[in-house]
MITORFI-394644 format. One record per residue (C-alpha): residue number from 1; x, y, z. Coordinates in nm, 4 decimals, padded with zeros to 6 digits, always signed. Layout:
<nodes>
node drenza=NUM	px=X	py=Y	pz=Z
...
</nodes>
This chain:
<nodes>
node drenza=1	px=+00.0000	py=+00.0000	pz=+00.0000
node drenza=2	px=+00.2876	py=+00.2335	pz=+00.0832
node drenza=3	px=+00.4355	py=+00.1843	pz=-00.2639
node drenza=4	px=+00.1017	py=+00.2465	pz=-00.4340
node drenza=5	px=+00.0715	py=+00.5742	pz=-00.2440
node drenza=6	px=+00.4288	py=+00.6655	pz=-00.3380
node drenza=7	px=+00.3570	py=+00.5854	pz=-00.7030
node drenza=8	px=+00.0460	py=+00.8067	pz=-00.7136
node drenza=9	px=+00.2102	py=+01.0907	pz=-00.5206
node drenza=10	px=+00.5119	py=+01.0845	pz=-00.7515
node drenza=11	px=+00.2922	py=+01.1125	pz=-01.0594
node drenza=12	px=+00.0981	py=+01.3995	pz=-00.9008
node drenza=13	px=+00.4216	py=+01.5688	pz=-00.8015
node drenza=14	px=+00.5637	py=+01.5436	pz=-01.1514
node drenza=15	px=+00.2352	py=+01.6713	pz=-01.2948
node drenza=16	px=+00.2549	py=+01.9799	pz=-01.0739
node drenza=17	px=+00.6211	py=+02.0301	pz=-01.1593
node drenza=18	px=+00.5444	py=+02.0015	pz=-01.5311
node drenza=19	px=+00.2570	py=+02.2498	pz=-01.5053
node drenza=20	px=+00.4771	py=+02.4999	pz=-01.3206
node drenza=21	px=+00.7337	py=+02.4804	pz=-01.6003
node drenza=22	px=+00.4768	py=+02.5278	pz=-01.8754
node drenza=23	px=+00.3188	py=+02.8266	pz=-01.6961
node drenza=24	px=+00.6563	py=+02.9888	pz=-01.6101
node drenza=25	px=+00.6188	py=+02.9249	pz=-01.2362
node drenza=26	px=+00.9326	py=+02.7113	pz=-01.2025
node drenza=27	px=+01.1802	py=+02.8335	pz=-00.9427
node drenza=28	px=+01.4493	py=+02.9298	pz=-00.9961
node drenza=29	px=+01.3327	py=+03.0530	pz=-01.3353
node drenza=30	px=+01.6397	py=+02.9284	pz=-01.5255
node drenza=31	px=+01.5710	py=+02.5669	pz=-01.4238
node drenza=32	px=+01.2769	py=+02.5441	pz=-01.6593
node drenza=33	px=+01.3502	py=+02.2312	pz=-01.8631
node drenza=34	px=+01.0323	py=+02.2528	pz=-02.0696
node drenza=35	px=+01.0953	py=+02.5943	pz=-02.2206
node drenza=36	px=+01.4675	py=+02.5254	pz=-02.2468
node drenza=37	px=+01.3799	py=+02.2293	pz=-02.4703
node drenza=38	px=+01.1449	py=+02.4442	pz=-02.6792
node drenza=39	px=+01.3893	py=+02.7353	pz=-02.7200
node drenza=40	px=+01.6873	py=+02.5085	pz=-02.7865
node drenza=41	px=+01.4908	py=+02.3098	pz=-03.0457
node drenza=42	px=+01.3818	py=+02.6233	pz=-03.2280
node drenza=43	px=+01.7384	py=+02.7581	pz=-03.2235
node drenza=44	px=+01.8967	py=+02.4413	pz=-03.3659
node drenza=45	px=+01.6153	py=+02.4095	pz=-03.6200
node drenza=46	px=+01.6855	py=+02.7677	pz=-03.7279
node drenza=47	px=+02.0529	py=+02.6789	pz=-03.7750
node drenza=48	px=+01.9476	py=+02.3834	pz=-03.9917
node drenza=49	px=+01.7405	py=+02.6160	pz=-04.2084
node drenza=50	px=+02.0197	py=+02.8726	pz=-04.2497
node drenza=51	px=+02.3181	py=+02.6361	pz=-04.2760
node drenza=52	px=+02.1875	py=+02.2999	pz=-04.4022
node drenza=53	px=+02.4452	py=+02.0264	pz=-04.4593
node drenza=54	px=+02.2111	py=+01.8275	pz=-04.6853
node drenza=55	px=+02.0757	py=+02.1118	pz=-04.8922
node drenza=56	px=+01.8147	py=+01.8989	pz=-05.0698
node drenza=57	px=+01.6548	py=+01.7966	pz=-04.7397
node drenza=58	px=+01.3271	py=+01.9765	pz=-04.6727
node drenza=59	px=+01.2906	py=+02.2105	pz=-04.3771
node drenza=60	px=+00.9978	py=+01.9956	pz=-04.2631
node drenza=61	px=+01.1810	py=+01.6705	pz=-04.3269
node drenza=62	px=+01.0345	py=+01.3207	pz=-04.3296
node drenza=63	px=+00.8826	py=+01.2340	pz=-03.9883
node drenza=64	px=+00.9525	py=+01.5828	pz=-03.8514
node drenza=65	px=+00.6250	py=+01.5961	pz=-03.6567
node drenza=66	px=+00.6552	py=+01.2348	pz=-03.5404
node drenza=67	px=+00.9962	py=+01.3148	pz=-03.3925
node drenza=68	px=+00.8597	py=+01.6313	pz=-03.2314
node drenza=69	px=+00.5917	py=+01.4230	pz=-03.0600
node drenza=70	px=+00.8518	py=+01.1698	pz=-02.9429
node drenza=71	px=+01.0524	py=+01.4562	pz=-02.7968
node drenza=72	px=+00.7752	py=+01.5707	pz=-02.5649
node drenza=73	px=+00.6393	py=+01.2218	pz=-02.5003
node drenza=74	px=+00.9729	py=+01.0853	pz=-02.3777
node drenza=75	px=+01.0669	py=+01.3942	pz=-02.1788
node drenza=76	px=+00.7272	py=+01.4590	pz=-02.0215
node drenza=77	px=+00.4179	py=+01.2541	pz=-02.1102
node drenza=78	px=+00.5691	py=+00.9123	pz=-02.0407
node drenza=79	px=+00.6952	py=+01.0317	pz=-01.7024
node drenza=80	px=+00.3568	py=+01.1855	pz=-01.6252
node drenza=81	px=+00.1691	py=+00.8691	pz=-01.7195
node drenza=82	px=+00.3920	py=+00.6111	pz=-01.5569
node drenza=83	px=+00.7664	py=+00.6502	pz=-01.5235
node drenza=84	px=+00.7886	py=+00.9148	pz=-01.2497
node drenza=85	px=+00.6027	py=+00.6756	pz=-01.0190
node drenza=86	px=+00.8121	py=+00.3743	pz=-01.1156
node drenza=87	px=+01.1370	py=+00.5666	pz=-01.0652
node drenza=88	px=+01.0271	py=+00.6778	pz=-00.7175
node drenza=89	px=+00.9387	py=+00.3209	pz=-00.6161
node drenza=90	px=+01.2685	py=+00.1857	pz=-00.7497
node drenza=91	px=+01.4705	py=+00.4495	pz=-00.5628
node drenza=92	px=+01.2770	py=+00.3879	pz=-00.2404
node drenza=93	px=+01.3145	py=+00.0104	pz=-00.2704
node drenza=94	px=+01.6878	py=+00.0322	pz=-00.3267
node drenza=95	px=+01.7309	py=+00.2750	pz=-00.0364
node drenza=96	px=+01.5487	py=+00.0342	pz=+00.1936
node drenza=97	px=+01.7594	py=-00.2550	pz=+00.0635
node drenza=98	px=+02.0821	py=-00.0881	pz=+00.1775
node drenza=99	px=+01.9331	py=+00.0234	pz=+00.5062
node drenza=100	px=+01.8717	py=+00.3841	pz=+00.4096
node drenza=101	px=+02.2404	py=+00.4737	pz=+00.4100
node drenza=102	px=+02.3491	py=+00.5421	pz=+00.0521
node drenza=103	px=+02.6968	py=+00.6436	pz=+00.1710
node drenza=104	px=+02.7901	py=+00.2777	pz=+00.2248
node drenza=105	px=+02.8314	py=+00.2268	pz=-00.1502
node drenza=106	px=+02.9714	py=+00.5708	pz=-00.2390
node drenza=107	px=+03.3210	py=+00.5659	pz=-00.3841
node drenza=108	px=+03.3866	py=+00.9191	pz=-00.2663
node drenza=109	px=+03.2105	py=+01.2379	pz=-00.1621
node drenza=110	px=+03.2222	py=+01.5194	pz=-00.4175
node drenza=111	px=+03.1194	py=+01.7919	pz=-00.1720
node drenza=112	px=+03.4789	py=+01.8868	pz=-00.0980
node drenza=113	px=+03.5588	py=+01.9426	pz=-00.4659
node drenza=114	px=+03.5239	py=+02.2740	pz=-00.6518
node drenza=115	px=+03.1933	py=+02.3143	pz=-00.8321
node drenza=116	px=+03.3548	py=+02.2897	pz=-01.1772
node drenza=117	px=+03.5218	py=+01.9620	pz=-01.0755
node drenza=118	px=+03.1903	py=+01.8197	pz=-00.9561
node drenza=119	px=+03.0336	py=+01.8964	pz=-01.2922
node drenza=120	px=+03.3298	py=+01.7527	pz=-01.4862
node drenza=121	px=+03.3382	py=+01.4261	pz=-01.2882
node drenza=122	px=+02.9632	py=+01.3806	pz=-01.2953
node drenza=123	px=+02.9493	py=+01.4555	pz=-01.6676
node drenza=124	px=+03.2302	py=+01.2115	pz=-01.7532
node drenza=125	px=+03.0912	py=+00.9324	pz=-01.5346
node drenza=126	px=+02.7371	py=+00.9752	pz=-01.6614
node drenza=127	px=+02.8433	py=+00.9854	pz=-02.0248
node drenza=128	px=+03.0605	py=+00.6742	pz=-01.9928
node drenza=129	px=+02.7783	py=+00.4751	pz=-01.8309
node drenza=130	px=+02.5397	py=+00.5838	pz=-02.1065
node drenza=131	px=+02.7987	py=+00.4835	pz=-02.3678
node drenza=132	px=+02.8100	py=+00.1346	pz=-02.2118
node drenza=133	px=+02.4305	py=+00.1059	pz=-02.2097
node drenza=134	px=+02.4096	py=+00.2299	pz=-02.5681
node drenza=135	px=+02.6633	py=-00.0259	pz=-02.6846
node drenza=136	px=+02.4676	py=-00.2971	pz=-02.5029
node drenza=137	px=+02.1475	py=-00.1950	pz=-02.6827
node drenza=138	px=+02.3221	py=-00.2765	pz=-03.0102
node drenza=139	px=+02.4862	py=-00.5995	pz=-02.8956
node drenza=140	px=+02.1868	py=-00.8013	pz=-02.7732
node drenza=141	px=+01.9006	py=-00.8701	pz=-03.0120
node drenza=142	px=+01.6278	py=-00.8364	pz=-02.7485
node drenza=143	px=+01.7457	py=-00.4863	pz=-02.6589
node drenza=144	px=+01.8115	py=-00.3968	pz=-03.0225
node drenza=145	px=+01.4436	py=-00.4506	pz=-03.1069
node drenza=146	px=+01.3596	py=-00.1570	pz=-02.8787
node drenza=147	px=+01.6518	py=+00.0546	pz=-02.9967
node drenza=148	px=+01.5397	py=+00.0112	pz=-03.3586
node drenza=149	px=+01.2878	py=+00.2895	pz=-03.2986
node drenza=150	px=+01.5720	py=+00.5404	pz=-03.2746
node drenza=151	px=+01.7373	py=+00.3958	pz=-03.5841
node drenza=152	px=+01.4187	py=+00.4122	pz=-03.7895
node drenza=153	px=+01.5022	py=+00.7773	pz=-03.8665
node drenza=154	px=+01.5474	py=+00.8143	pz=-04.2431
node drenza=155	px=+01.6337	py=+01.1848	pz=-04.2550
node drenza=156	px=+01.8397	py=+01.3317	pz=-03.9735
node drenza=157	px=+01.7319	py=+01.6423	pz=-03.7883
node drenza=158	px=+01.7555	py=+01.7800	pz=-03.4339
node drenza=159	px=+01.4322	py=+01.6173	pz=-03.3094
node drenza=160	px=+01.5572	py=+01.2703	pz=-03.4086
node drenza=161	px=+01.7668	py=+01.3011	pz=-03.0920
node drenza=162	px=+01.4675	py=+01.2098	pz=-02.8751
node drenza=163	px=+01.2951	py=+00.9560	pz=-03.0993
node drenza=164	px=+01.3369	py=+00.6404	pz=-02.8945
node drenza=165	px=+01.1229	py=+00.3651	pz=-02.7456
node drenza=166	px=+00.9957	py=+00.4410	pz=-02.3952
node drenza=167	px=+01.1630	py=+00.1222	pz=-02.2663
node drenza=168	px=+01.5000	py=+00.2907	pz=-02.3131
node drenza=169	px=+01.4121	py=+00.5010	pz=-02.0088
node drenza=170	px=+01.3969	py=+00.1736	pz=-01.8161
node drenza=171	px=+01.7411	py=+00.0699	pz=-01.9460
node drenza=172	px=+01.9229	py=+00.4003	pz=-01.8970
node drenza=173	px=+01.7733	py=+00.5325	pz=-01.5729
node drenza=174	px=+01.9051	py=+00.2636	pz=-01.3310
node drenza=175	px=+02.2534	py=+00.3058	pz=-01.4793
node drenza=176	px=+02.2391	py=+00.6824	pz=-01.4300
node drenza=177	px=+02.0971	py=+00.6401	pz=-01.0795
node drenza=178	px=+02.3958	py=+00.4220	pz=-00.9953
node drenza=179	px=+02.6252	py=+00.7190	pz=-01.0640
node drenza=180	px=+02.4390	py=+00.9233	pz=-00.8020
node drenza=181	px=+02.4967	py=+00.6439	pz=-00.5508
node drenza=182	px=+02.8626	py=+00.5778	pz=-00.6317
node drenza=183	px=+02.9625	py=+00.9439	pz=-00.6376
node drenza=184	px=+02.7851	py=+01.1242	pz=-00.3567
node drenza=185	px=+02.7551	py=+01.4860	pz=-00.2528
node drenza=186	px=+02.6824	py=+01.6527	pz=-00.5855
node drenza=187	px=+02.5291	py=+01.9977	pz=-00.5820
node drenza=188	px=+02.1721	py=+01.9606	pz=-00.7198
node drenza=189	px=+02.2385	py=+02.2400	pz=-00.9682
node drenza=190	px=+02.5127	py=+02.0296	pz=-01.1305
node drenza=191	px=+02.2451	py=+01.7887	pz=-01.2544
node drenza=192	px=+02.0646	py=+02.0831	pz=-01.4108
node drenza=193	px=+02.3809	py=+02.2062	pz=-01.5874
node drenza=194	px=+02.4690	py=+01.8615	pz=-01.7226
node drenza=195	px=+02.1142	py=+01.8073	pz=-01.8470
node drenza=196	px=+02.1373	py=+02.1311	pz=-02.0479
node drenza=197	px=+02.4723	py=+02.0296	pz=-02.1937
node drenza=198	px=+02.3506	py=+01.6815	pz=-02.2891
node drenza=199	px=+02.0344	py=+01.8086	pz=-02.4573
node drenza=200	px=+02.2278	py=+02.0708	pz=-02.6546
node drenza=201	px=+02.4950	py=+01.8271	pz=-02.7751
node drenza=202	px=+02.2338	py=+01.5628	pz=-02.8564
node drenza=203	px=+02.0306	py=+01.8062	pz=-03.0661
node drenza=204	px=+02.3420	py=+01.9151	pz=-03.2541
node drenza=205	px=+02.4576	py=+01.5541	pz=-03.3096
node drenza=206	px=+02.1378	py=+01.4780	pz=-03.4986
node drenza=207	px=+02.1029	py=+01.8134	pz=-03.6732
node drenza=208	px=+02.1383	py=+01.8741	pz=-04.0453
node drenza=209	px=+02.4574	py=+02.0714	pz=-03.9850
node drenza=210	px=+02.8094	py=+02.0369	pz=-04.1259
node drenza=211	px=+02.9926	py=+02.0214	pz=-03.7922
node drenza=212	px=+03.2823	py=+01.8180	pz=-03.6558
node drenza=213	px=+03.4400	py=+02.0787	pz=-03.4187
node drenza=214	px=+03.7899	py=+02.0437	pz=-03.5648
node drenza=215	px=+04.0391	py=+01.8877	pz=-03.3224
node drenza=216	px=+03.7637	py=+01.8704	pz=-03.0585
node drenza=217	px=+03.5994	py=+01.5947	pz=-03.2636
node drenza=218	px=+03.8116	py=+01.3467	pz=-03.0658
node drenza=219	px=+03.6372	py=+01.4652	pz=-02.7503
node drenza=220	px=+03.2873	py=+01.5745	pz=-02.8532
node drenza=221	px=+03.0320	py=+01.3760	pz=-03.0486
node drenza=222	px=+02.9220	py=+01.5612	pz=-03.3630
node drenza=223	px=+02.6911	py=+01.5325	pz=-03.6672
node drenza=224	px=+02.9625	py=+01.4070	pz=-03.9037
node drenza=225	px=+03.0467	py=+01.1264	pz=-03.6628
node drenza=226	px=+02.6995	py=+01.0433	pz=-03.5403
node drenza=227	px=+02.5486	py=+01.0076	pz=-03.8861
node drenza=228	px=+02.7632	py=+00.6953	pz=-03.9300
node drenza=229	px=+02.6046	py=+00.5545	pz=-03.6166
node drenza=230	px=+02.2759	py=+00.5656	pz=-03.8099
node drenza=231	px=+02.4219	py=+00.4226	pz=-04.1329
node drenza=232	px=+02.2145	py=+00.1448	pz=-04.2872
node drenza=233	px=+02.5195	py=-00.0354	pz=-04.4211
node drenza=234	px=+02.8285	py=-00.0990	pz=-04.2095
node drenza=235	px=+03.1236	py=-00.3364	pz=-04.2648
node drenza=236	px=+03.1158	py=-00.6842	pz=-04.1093
node drenza=237	px=+03.3560	py=-00.5875	pz=-03.8339
node drenza=238	px=+03.1022	py=-00.3211	pz=-03.7289
node drenza=239	px=+02.7917	py=-00.5399	pz=-03.7509
node drenza=240	px=+02.6839	py=-00.4346	pz=-03.4015
node drenza=241	px=+02.7252	py=-00.0658	pz=-03.4803
node drenza=242	px=+02.9802	py=+00.2089	pz=-03.4309
node drenza=243	px=+03.0159	py=+00.5548	pz=-03.2774
node drenza=244	px=+02.8140	py=+00.4868	pz=-02.9622
node drenza=245	px=+02.9043	py=+00.8147	pz=-02.7933
node drenza=246	px=+02.6202	py=+01.0150	pz=-02.6394
node drenza=247	px=+02.7809	py=+01.3530	pz=-02.5714
node drenza=248	px=+03.1477	py=+01.2539	pz=-02.5892
node drenza=249	px=+03.3251	py=+01.0789	pz=-02.8754
node drenza=250	px=+03.6355	py=+00.9988	pz=-02.6712
node drenza=251	px=+03.5028	py=+00.6601	pz=-02.5531
node drenza=252	px=+03.4730	py=+00.5412	pz=-02.9128
node drenza=253	px=+03.8307	py=+00.6409	pz=-02.9881
node drenza=254	px=+03.9591	py=+00.4816	pz=-02.6671
node drenza=255	px=+03.7728	py=+00.1529	pz=-02.7208
node drenza=256	px=+03.8125	py=+00.1576	pz=-03.1005
node drenza=257	px=+03.4444	py=+00.1668	pz=-03.1865
node drenza=258	px=+03.4895	py=+00.4819	pz=-03.3953
node drenza=259	px=+03.4071	py=+00.4659	pz=-03.7666
node drenza=260	px=+03.4083	py=+00.7654	pz=-04.0057
node drenza=261	px=+03.5187	py=+00.6423	pz=-04.3517
node drenza=262	px=+03.3935	py=+00.9556	pz=-04.5316
node drenza=263	px=+03.1794	py=+01.2648	pz=-04.4740
node drenza=264	px=+02.8597	py=+01.0560	pz=-04.4629
node drenza=265	px=+02.6471	py=+01.3451	pz=-04.5800
node drenza=266	px=+02.4322	py=+01.1466	pz=-04.8218
node drenza=267	px=+02.4492	py=+00.7920	pz=-04.6841
node drenza=268	px=+02.1330	py=+00.5846	pz=-04.6443
node drenza=269	px=+02.0099	py=+00.5636	pz=-04.2858
node drenza=270	px=+01.8256	py=+00.2899	pz=-04.1009
node drenza=271	px=+01.8682	py=-00.0857	pz=-04.0808
node drenza=272	px=+01.7975	py=-00.4014	pz=-04.2802
node drenza=273	px=+01.4301	py=-00.4614	pz=-04.3671
node drenza=274	px=+01.3351	py=-00.1033	pz=-04.2802
node drenza=275	px=+01.0359	py=-00.1355	pz=-04.5120
node drenza=276	px=+00.8798	py=-00.3800	pz=-04.2636
node drenza=277	px=+00.9145	py=-00.1426	pz=-03.9707
node drenza=278	px=+00.6002	py=+00.0544	pz=-03.8664
node drenza=279	px=+00.5887	py=+00.4255	pz=-03.9494
node drenza=280	px=+00.3494	py=+00.5358	pz=-03.6728
node drenza=281	px=+00.4175	py=+00.6123	pz=-03.3064
node drenza=282	px=+00.1884	py=+00.3366	pz=-03.1796
node drenza=283	px=+00.3151	py=+00.0815	pz=-03.4284
node drenza=284	px=+00.6797	py=+00.1545	pz=-03.3489
node drenza=285	px=+00.6247	py=+00.1239	pz=-02.9739
node drenza=286	px=+00.4311	py=-00.2022	pz=-03.0043
node drenza=287	px=+00.6746	py=-00.3543	pz=-03.2551
node drenza=288	px=+00.9373	py=-00.4889	pz=-03.0076
node drenza=289	px=+00.6674	py=-00.6396	pz=-02.7842
node drenza=290	px=+00.5495	py=-00.8621	pz=-03.0682
node drenza=291	px=+00.8931	py=-00.9893	pz=-03.1718
node drenza=292	px=+00.9462	py=-01.3627	pz=-03.1275
node drenza=293	px=+01.3157	py=-01.3792	pz=-03.2157
</nodes>
């Protein structure tokens, strides 16, 4: 009964939080994720219009509105309908499992570090864990069936960043939560800063922009690298994918999963048998649940 109450209260709490963001009542004002997402999306979209890499790609590209819906569904509606409650129950259950003292599994306390160091460590740890999860989604067929939703994008644009199956929240969130437990004492505002950075880099990675950041390409993920992650055809030694970086590209260079044979501007995107994959939101989200192999 306690967990049911926690589930309902968490959904109500997230609903109130979401409403405060939409109506500009979030405090402090600059921690308004909803309008940050809107403004950032419009800005990157504007850059795509002014400086398109693929000049023959339409401003309203294929599946533009589908991807826009995914963006708000995954960031808000799914959490409002279900995931905020599940996350609260999971966190509470784990806390009870370790006796309420999360410090027993912390590797170190970040509170004594300068603020910039907290952000740097948290960002690096979080990105590496997400890189591992992302690589796992490509390696195991069961997980790949869910991840196919993200790879069903046929024309790249900023909103493709957040086209993914809702189950990916279930895969990524425990891994990210583990970072909070292993590295304790972070300032809450550091989470806010890192979220902004991740969203911005993710939008740019998927944008129709001719960017590789020069020598920083070995550190930061970028459109000219990430487009090869979405390539329909890859060599046999890359059959499970390449360029798994989320915000940083450095992990791919370190673990030799990088692959950029050419500019990739006009390569075909997707995966084998794309024509059999659903083209609607409902169909794409039900697809993995009906797979037998």
